[in-house]
C-alpha positions as a Markdown table, in Angstrom:
| # | Residue | x | y | z |
|---|---|---|---|---|
| 1 | Met | 32.3 | 2.6 | 26.1 |
| 2 | Lys | 33.3 | 5.5 | 28.2 |
| 3 | Asn | 32.6 | 7.6 | 25.4 |
| 4 | Ile | 29.5 | 6.6 | 24.2 |
| 5 | Lys | 26.7 | 7.6 | 25.8 |
| 6 | Arg | 24.6 | 4.8 | 27.1 |
| 7 | Lys | 21.2 | 4.1 | 28.7 |
| 8 | Leu | 21.7 | 1.2 | 31.5 |
| 9 | Gln | 18.0 | 1.2 | 32.7 |
| 10 | Ile | 15.6 | 1.0 | 30.2 |
| 11 | Ser | 12.4 | -0.8 | 32.0 |
| 12 | Asn | 13.5 | 0.2 | 35.9 |
| 13 | Gly | 12.0 | -2.8 | 36.8 |
| 14 | His | 9.2 | -2.9 | 35.2 |
| 15 | Tyr | 8.2 | -5.7 | 32.1 |
| 16 | Leu | 7.1 | -5.1 | 28.9 |
| 17 | Asp | 4.0 | -4.6 | 28.6 |
| 18 | Phe | 2.2 | -4.2 | 24.8 |
| 19 | Asp | -0.9 | -3.6 | 26.1 |
| 20 | Gln | -0.5 | -0.5 | 28.4 |
| 21 | Leu | 2.1 | 0.4 | 25.5 |
| 22 | Ala | -0.7 | 0.6 | 22.9 |
| 23 | Arg | -3.0 | 2.5 | 25.3 |
| 24 | Leu | -0.3 | 5.7 | 24.8 |
| 25 | Ile | 0.3 | 4.9 | 21.1 |
| 26 | His | -3.6 | 5.3 | 20.8 |
| 27 | Ser | -3.7 | 8.4 | 22.8 |
| 28 | Ile | -0.2 | 10.4 | 21.6 |
| 29 | Asn | -2.0 | 9.5 | 18.1 |
| 30 | Ser | -5.5 | 10.4 | 18.8 |
| 31 | Ser | -4.5 | 14.0 | 19.8 |
| 32 | Asp | -4.1 | 16.7 | 17.3 |
| 33 | Arg | -0.5 | 18.2 | 19.5 |
| 34 | Lys | 2.0 | 17.6 | 21.6 |
| 35 | Leu | 0.9 | 15.6 | 25.1 |
| 36 | Ser | 2.9 | 16.3 | 28.9 |
| 37 | Met | 3.3 | 13.7 | 30.6 |
| 38 | Ser | 0.5 | 14.3 | 32.9 |
| 39 | Glu | -1.7 | 14.8 | 30.1 |
| 40 | Leu | -1.0 | 11.5 | 28.7 |
| 41 | Glu | -1.5 | 10.3 | 32.3 |
| 42 | Glu | -5.2 | 11.2 | 32.2 |
| 43 | Leu | -5.9 | 10.3 | 29.1 |
| 44 | Ser | -4.2 | 6.6 | 28.9 |
| 45 | Gly | -5.8 | 6.2 | 32.4 |
| 46 | Leu | -2.2 | 4.8 | 33.6 |
| 47 | Pro | -0.5 | 6.2 | 36.7 |
| 48 | Phe | 2.2 | 8.5 | 35.9 |
| 49 | Arg | 4.9 | 6.4 | 36.6 |
| 50 | Gln | 3.8 | 3.6 | 34.3 |
| 51 | Val | 3.5 | 6.0 | 31.6 |
| 52 | Arg | 6.9 | 7.4 | 32.1 |
| 53 | Asn | 8.3 | 4.0 | 32.5 |
| 54 | Arg | 6.6 | 2.8 | 29.1 |
| 55 | Ile | 7.3 | 6.0 | 27.1 |
| 56 | Ser | 10.9 | 5.1 | 28.2 |
| 57 | Ile | 10.4 | 1.0 | 26.9 |
| 58 | Gly | 8.9 | 2.8 | 23.7 |
| 59 | Arg | 11.6 | 5.4 | 23.0 |
| 60 | Ala | 13.8 | 2.1 | 23.4 |
| 61 | Met | 11.7 | 0.1 | 21.2 |
| 62 | Gly | 11.9 | 3.4 | 18.3 |
| 63 | Ile | 8.2 | 4.0 | 18.4 |
| 64 | Phe | 8.6 | 7.3 | 20.2 |
| 65 | Glu | 10.9 | 10.0 | 19.2 |
| 66 | Pro | 13.9 | 10.4 | 21.5 |
| 67 | Lys | 13.3 | 13.5 | 23.2 |
| 68 | Ser | 9.1 | 14.1 | 22.9 |
| 69 | Ile | 6.5 | 12.6 | 23.7 |
| 70 | Ser | 5.6 | 12.0 | 19.9 |
| 71 | Leu | 5.6 | 8.9 | 17.8 |
| 72 | Ser | 8.5 | 8.7 | 15.4 |
| 73 | Ala | 7.4 | 7.8 | 11.5 |
| 74 | Phe | 7.6 | 4.1 | 12.6 |
| 75 | Gly | 5.2 | 4.8 | 15.4 |
| 76 | Lys | 2.3 | 6.4 | 13.1 |
| 77 | Leu | 2.3 | 3.8 | 11.0 |
| 78 | Val | 2.1 | 1.1 | 13.9 |
| 79 | Ala | -0.3 | 3.1 | 15.5 |
| 80 | Leu | -2.6 | 3.0 | 12.7 |
| 81 | His | -1.8 | -0.6 | 11.3 |
| 82 | Asp | -1.0 | -2.4 | 14.2 |
| 83 | Asn | -1.6 | -0.7 | 17.2 |
| 84 | Phe | -1.0 | -4.0 | 19.6 |
| 85 | Met | 2.5 | -4.8 | 18.0 |
| 86 | Glu | 1.4 | -8.7 | 17.1 |
| 87 | Ser | 2.5 | -9.4 | 14.3 |
| 88 | Asn | 5.9 | -10.8 | 13.5 |
| 89 | Pro | 7.0 | -8.2 | 10.6 |
| 90 | Thr | 6.0 | -5.2 | 12.8 |
| 91 | Leu | 7.9 | -7.3 | 16.2 |
| 92 | Glu | 10.8 | -8.3 | 13.4 |
| 93 | Tyr | 11.4 | -4.3 | 12.9 |
| 94 | Ile | 11.3 | -3.2 | 16.6 |
| 95 | His | 13.8 | -6.0 | 17.8 |
| 96 | Tyr | 15.9 | -4.3 | 14.6 |
| 97 | Leu | 15.3 | -1.1 | 16.3 |
| 98 | Ala | 15.6 | -1.7 | 20.1 |
| 99 | Ser | 18.7 | -4.5 | 19.9 |
| 100 | Ser | 20.8 | -2.5 | 17.1 |
| 101 | Asn | 20.8 | 0.9 | 19.0 |
| 102 | Ser | 23.9 | 1.1 | 21.7 |
| 103 | Tyr | 22.1 | 3.5 | 23.8 |
| 104 | Asn | 20.1 | 0.6 | 24.8 |
| 105 | Leu | 22.8 | -0.7 | 26.8 |
| 106 | Val | 21.8 | -4.5 | 27.7 |
| 107 | Trp | 19.4 | -4.8 | 25.2 |
| 108 | Phe | 22.2 | -4.2 | 22.4 |
| 109 | Glu | 24.8 | -6.3 | 24.5 |
| 110 | Val | 22.5 | -9.5 | 24.4 |
| 111 | Phe | 22.4 | -9.9 | 20.7 |
| 112 | Asn | 25.3 | -8.5 | 19.4 |
| 113 | Ser | 27.7 | -9.5 | 22.3 |
| 114 | Leu | 26.5 | -12.0 | 24.7 |
| 115 | Leu | 24.6 | -14.2 | 22.3 |
| 116 | Val | 27.7 | -14.3 | 19.9 |
| 117 | Ser | 30.3 | -15.1 | 22.4 |
| 118 | Glu | 28.4 | -17.3 | 24.8 |
| 119 | Ser | 26.2 | -19.3 | 22.7 |
| 120 | Ser | 24.2 | -20.8 | 26.1 |
| 121 | Lys | 24.1 | -19.5 | 29.8 |
| 122 | Asp | 21.6 | -19.4 | 32.4 |
| 123 | Tyr | 19.9 | -16.3 | 33.9 |
| 124 | Glu | 23.1 | -16.0 | 36.6 |
| 125 | Gly | 25.4 | -16.8 | 33.7 |
| 126 | Trp | 24.1 | -13.8 | 32.0 |
| 127 | Leu | 24.5 | -11.8 | 35.3 |
| 128 | Thr | 28.2 | -12.6 | 35.8 |
| 129 | Tyr | 28.4 | -11.7 | 32.6 |
| 130 | Phe | 27.3 | -8.2 | 32.6 |
| 131 | Arg | 28.9 | -7.4 | 36.0 |
| 132 | Lys | 32.2 | -8.1 | 34.9 |
| 133 | Lys | 31.9 | -6.3 | 31.1 |
| 134 | Leu | 30.4 | -3.6 | 33.1 |
| 135 | Ala | 32.0 | -3.3 | 36.4 |
| 136 | Gln | 34.6 | -0.3 | 35.5 |
| 137 | Phe | 32.0 | 1.6 | 34.2 |
| 138 | Tyr | 29.1 | 1.7 | 36.7 |
| 139 | Thr | 29.3 | 1.8 | 40.6 |
| 140 | Glu | 28.9 | -1.6 | 42.5 |
| 141 | His | 25.2 | -0.3 | 43.5 |
| 142 | Ser | 24.2 | 0.5 | 39.9 |
| 143 | Ile | 25.4 | -3.1 | 38.5 |
| 144 | Lys | 24.3 | -4.8 | 41.5 |
| 145 | Asp | 20.8 | -2.8 | 41.6 |
| 146 | His | 19.5 | -2.5 | 37.9 |
| 147 | Val | 21.6 | -4.8 | 35.6 |
| 148 | Gly | 19.7 | -7.9 | 36.9 |
| 149 | Lys | 16.1 | -5.8 | 36.7 |
| 150 | Glu | 17.2 | -5.5 | 32.9 |
| 151 | Ile | 18.0 | -8.9 | 31.8 |
| 152 | Arg | 15.3 | -10.0 | 33.4 |
| 153 | Phe | 13.1 | -7.8 | 31.1 |
| 154 | Ile | 14.6 | -9.1 | 27.8 |
| 155 | Ile | 14.4 | -12.4 | 29.0 |
| 156 | Asp | 10.6 | -11.6 | 29.9 |
| 157 | Ala | 10.2 | -9.8 | 26.8 |
| 158 | Tyr | 10.9 | -12.5 | 24.1 |
| 159 | Ile | 10.4 | -15.7 | 26.1 |
| 160 | Glu | 6.8 | -14.5 | 27.6 |
| 161 | Arg | 5.7 | -11.5 | 25.8 |
| 162 | Asn | 5.1 | -10.9 | 21.7 |
| 163 | Phe | 8.5 | -10.7 | 21.2 |
| 164 | Asn | 8.0 | -14.8 | 21.7 |
| 165 | Lys | 7.1 | -14.9 | 18.0 |
| 166 | Leu | 9.8 | -14.3 | 16.7 |
| 167 | Glu | 11.4 | -17.2 | 18.4 |
| 168 | Leu | 14.7 | -15.6 | 18.6 |
| 169 | Leu | 15.7 | -16.6 | 22.2 |
| 170 | Phe | 14.6 | -19.8 | 23.9 |
| 171 | Arg | 15.2 | -21.2 | 27.7 |
| 172 | Gly | 15.7 | -24.9 | 28.2 |
| 173 | Thr | 14.3 | -27.5 | 31.3 |
| 174 | Asp | 17.8 | -26.3 | 32.5 |
| 175 | Gly | 17.3 | -22.7 | 32.6 |
| 176 | Met | 19.8 | -22.7 | 29.6 |
| 177 | Leu | 19.0 | -19.5 | 27.6 |
| 178 | Phe | 20.3 | -19.7 | 23.7 |
| 179 | Arg | 19.2 | -18.4 | 20.5 |
| 180 | Lys | 18.1 | -19.5 | 17.3 |
| 181 | Arg | 18.9 | -18.0 | 13.8 |
| 182 | Tyr | 16.1 | -16.0 | 12.1 |
| 183 | Thr | 15.5 | -16.4 | 8.8 |
| 184 | Ala | 11.7 | -15.6 | 8.3 |
| 185 | Phe | 11.9 | -12.1 | 7.3 |
| 186 | Asn | 9.2 | -10.1 | 5.6 |
| 187 | Ala | 11.0 | -9.3 | 2.5 |
| 188 | Leu | 10.2 | -5.6 | 3.0 |
| 189 | Ile | 11.1 | -5.5 | 6.8 |
| 190 | Leu | 14.2 | -6.7 | 6.0 |
| 191 | Cys | 14.8 | -4.2 | 2.9 |
| 192 | Ala | 13.8 | -1.7 | 5.7 |
| 193 | Met | 16.3 | -2.4 | 8.2 |
| 194 | Ile | 19.3 | -2.6 | 5.9 |
| 195 | Tyr | 18.3 | 1.0 | 4.4 |
| 196 | Asp | 18.5 | 2.4 | 7.8 |
| 197 | Tyr | 21.2 | 0.9 | 9.1 |
| 198 | Cys | 23.3 | 1.6 | 5.8 |
| 199 | Thr | 21.7 | 5.5 | 6.2 |
| 200 | Lys | 22.5 | 5.8 | 9.6 |
| 201 | Lys | 26.2 | 5.1 | 9.1 |
| 202 | Glu | 26.1 | 7.3 | 5.9 |
| 203 | Ala | 26.7 | 4.6 | 3.5 |
| 204 | His | 24.8 | 4.0 | 0.1 |
| 205 | Leu | 26.7 | 0.7 | -0.3 |
| 206 | Phe | 28.3 | -2.1 | 2.4 |
| 207 | Gln | 30.4 | -5.2 | 2.1 |
| 208 | Val | 28.1 | -8.1 | 2.4 |
| 209 | Gly | 30.8 | -9.8 | 4.9 |
| 210 | Glu | 31.4 | -6.6 | 6.9 |
| 211 | Leu | 27.6 | -6.1 | 7.1 |
| 212 | Ala | 27.2 | -9.5 | 8.6 |
| 213 | Ala | 29.9 | -9.1 | 11.0 |
| 214 | Thr | 29.3 | -5.5 | 12.3 |
| 215 | Pro | 27.5 | -5.0 | 15.8 |
| 216 | Gly | 24.0 | -3.4 | 15.5 |
| 217 | Ser | 23.8 | -4.7 | 11.5 |
| 218 | Pro | 20.5 | -6.7 | 10.5 |
| 219 | Ala | 22.5 | -10.0 | 10.0 |
| 220 | Arg | 24.1 | -9.6 | 13.9 |
| 221 | Val | 20.9 | -8.4 | 15.7 |
| 222 | Phe | 19.1 | -11.6 | 14.1 |
| 223 | Gly | 22.0 | -13.9 | 14.4 |
| 224 | Leu | 22.4 | -14.8 | 10.7 |
| 225 | Asp | 25.9 | -15.4 | 9.4 |
| 226 | Val | 27.4 | -14.3 | 6.4 |
| 227 | Ala | 26.0 | -17.2 | 3.8 |
| 228 | Ser | 22.3 | -16.8 | 5.4 |
| 229 | Phe | 22.5 | -13.1 | 5.2 |
| 230 | Arg | 23.6 | -13.2 | 1.6 |
| 231 | Gln | 20.6 | -15.8 | 0.6 |
| 232 | Gln | 18.5 | -12.9 | 2.0 |
| 233 | Ile | 20.3 | -10.5 | 0.3 |
| 234 | Glu | 19.8 | -11.9 | -3.1 |
| 235 | Gly | 16.2 | -12.1 | -3.0 |
| 236 | Leu | 15.9 | -8.6 | -2.1 |
| 237 | His | 18.2 | -7.9 | -5.1 |
| 238 | Asp | 16.2 | -10.1 | -7.3 |
| 239 | Arg | 12.5 | -7.8 | -6.4 |
| 240 | Gly | 14.9 | -4.8 | -7.5 |
| 241 | Trp | 15.2 | -3.1 | -4.1 |
| 242 | Leu | 18.7 | -2.8 | -3.7 |
| 243 | Arg | 21.8 | -4.1 | -5.8 |
| 244 | Tyr | 24.0 | -7.2 | -5.0 |
| 245 | Glu | 26.9 | -6.7 | -6.9 |
| 246 | Thr | 29.1 | -9.7 | -7.5 |
| 247 | Thr | 31.3 | -8.7 | -10.8 |
| 248 | His | 35.1 | -8.2 | -10.6 |
| 249 | Asn | 35.1 | -9.9 | -7.2 |
| 250 | Leu | 32.7 | -7.4 | -5.5 |
| 251 | Asp | 30.1 | -8.8 | -2.9 |
| 252 | Gln | 28.3 | -5.8 | -1.6 |
| 253 | Ile | 24.8 | -4.2 | -1.7 |
| 254 | Arg | 23.8 | -0.3 | -3.2 |
| 255 | Leu | 21.2 | 1.4 | -1.8 |
| 256 | Lys | 19.0 | 2.8 | -4.7 |
| 257 | Pro | 18.5 | 6.4 | -4.3 |
| 258 | Gly | 15.1 | 7.9 | -3.3 |
| 259 | Leu | 14.5 | 4.8 | -1.4 |
| 260 | Thr | 14.6 | 4.9 | 2.4 |
| 261 | Ala | 13.4 | 2.7 | 4.8 |
| 262 | Ile | 10.4 | 4.3 | 5.3 |
| 263 | Ser | 9.7 | 3.6 | 1.9 |
| 264 | Phe | 9.9 | -0.3 | 2.4 |
| 265 | Leu | 7.9 | -0.1 | 6.0 |
| 266 | Ser | 5.0 | 2.0 | 4.7 |
| 267 | Ala | 5.0 | -0.7 | 1.4 |
| 268 | His | 4.4 | -3.4 | 4.0 |
| 269 | Phe | 1.8 | -1.7 | 6.0 |
| 270 | Glu | -0.2 | -0.3 | 2.9 |
| 271 | Asp | 0.1 | -3.7 | 1.0 |
| 272 | Arg | 2.1 | -2.5 | -1.9 |
| 273 | Glu | 5.1 | -2.1 | -4.0 |
| 274 | Pro | 7.8 | 0.6 | -2.4 |
| 275 | Arg | 7.8 | 3.6 | -3.9 |
| 276 | Glu | 10.5 | 6.7 | -3.4 |
| 277 | Asp | 9.9 | 9.1 | -0.3 |
| 278 | Thr | 9.8 | 12.6 | -1.2 |
| 279 | Ile | 12.6 | 12.9 | 1.5 |
| 280 | Gln | 15.9 | 11.3 | 0.8 |
| 281 | Ser | 18.2 | 9.7 | 3.3 |
| 282 | Pro | 21.6 | 10.8 | 4.2 |
| 283 | Gly | 22.3 | 7.7 | 2.2 |
| 284 | Asp | 21.0 | 8.8 | -0.9 |
| 285 | Ile | 23.4 | 11.9 | -1.4 |
| 286 | Phe | 25.4 | 9.0 | -2.8 |
| 287 | Gln | 25.4 | 8.7 | -6.5 |
């Protein structure tokens, strides 16, 4: 963890307000040039502190570019087709981007570590888990002041906000928090996740078992075991969107050259079959 740059404070004590985030997305998408924070404050009508905070959260969600006030390729599709981020497919992909990015420290660890090793804990249990895990990497003040806020942000986002539509996280009457395995994927969105993940790993093929068990993978962040993930893969293979290879004791997926995550995301939002992108992903260099 010492050698990986990670961000402890994504929310800075704020909750995930999709309506305010949508206002920023609209303002940025409507401008014909890059905006400053001050200009975005004026256009959106939000106070500067909220603008800065919502940009931080939007970057963590993959809506904005990491180092500029501009929409990512996915963010542009959201701006055109689902600005308030209300549909399950949009939320599926945002959940994947946010929880698969190790830079988002608490978000990543919740879905790739805590909910994997600790099936049911309450808020205090989550807090204890993170305090022990981060004690050697952060000051006592940082852990005491910031970790609880980030945990509350995640719990609120998945139980009280739009992410609750995915039914990934539940809180019982006793306050215990637990995850439900998610299998109701939009096929195009799941395929986009797989292409995105493999491309980031600079791989054109992946063993299914390894992919299911690797932190940050689509299977991991949605709580799928190998059998459940393999069933999803078979459906994507039947559609011709990737190759699932099982002959000669193989159990692997292979990406199709020319197709990228954006191929599938665009196909979903435009209600059509995926087609090859003019710009190939790094994974496509392997033939």
